[in-house]
N, C-alpha and C positions, 0 to 999 in steps of 0.2 A: 564853899570856896569864895563866893562873892563877899560874904560877910567878913571873912578873914583877910582877903587880899584886895578887895576893892571892886568898884562897879564894872570895871572892864574885864574882870576875870569870872569864870574861865573863858578862854577864847573858844575852845571846843567843848561841847556838851559832855556830860558824864557818860552817855552811851558810846560816843565816839572814842573817848579816852579808854573806856573799859574794853572796847573792841580791839584797839591797838595793843593793849597789854595782854589780852587773852590770846592774841595771835603769836606771842612769843613762845617758843618751844619749851622753855623752862618754867613757864607759868602754869600752875595747876588750876587756879581759880582766881576770879576777880570779883570783888564785891564793892558796892557803893555804900557809904554810910553818911548819916545826917549830922552826927556829932562833930564838935570842933576837933577832936582827936580820935584816933582809932583804938584807944587803949582797951575799952571793953570788948571790942571786936577781936583784937589780938588775944586777949585772955580767953575768949570763947573759942576761937578757931585754932589757937596754939600752932601757929605756922613754924616751920623749920627755919625759914629765912625771912628776914624783913629787910627791904631794900629802900634806900632813899638817895636823893641826888646829892652831889658834892657840895651843896650849900649847907649841908648838915654835917655834924660829926657824930660818931657813934654814941657820944654822951648826950646828945640833944634829940635823938630819935625816940619819940614816944613809943613805948612797948619794947624797945631793944633790951632793956634789963630783964624783962619777963621772958623774952625769946631766948636770951643767953642762959637764963635760969633753968630752962628745961632742955638745955643742950643744943639749942639752935644758934644761929649767927646773924649778925647785923652787917650788911654789906652797903658800903657807900660807893655810888657810881659817879665817876668824875663828870662834871658838866662839860658840854661842848661849847666853847666860846662862841658867842653870837647867836646861839640857838635857844636861849631861854625865852620864856613867854614875855618877860619884861622887854627884852631886846627886840623881839618881833613886834610888839605893840609900839615901841619907839620908832622902828623903821616904818611901820604903817603910818604913824602920825606925821613923820617927816615927809613922806611921799604925798600925803593928803594936802599938806600946806605948801608943797613945792610948786 
């Protein structure tokens, strides 16, 4: 994450993020990966659903074509305004310098 999004990311560690996702009733499993994209993991696990945030489109989700190819679906969840990690970091910065 840090390599892809910068030195301030992630704000929460992978164990914390995995814990929150695993607590969702509709989530069967959570795994962490070291590669830049989850493509090989998607091909290995063959999930029924792949979910990404609203800053993606179904055409830009890595692994979506594979999931759709075996009958699964790609779901895009709308972002909640003001709650992105980027927005939270900006708010923290502005409070620190206030």
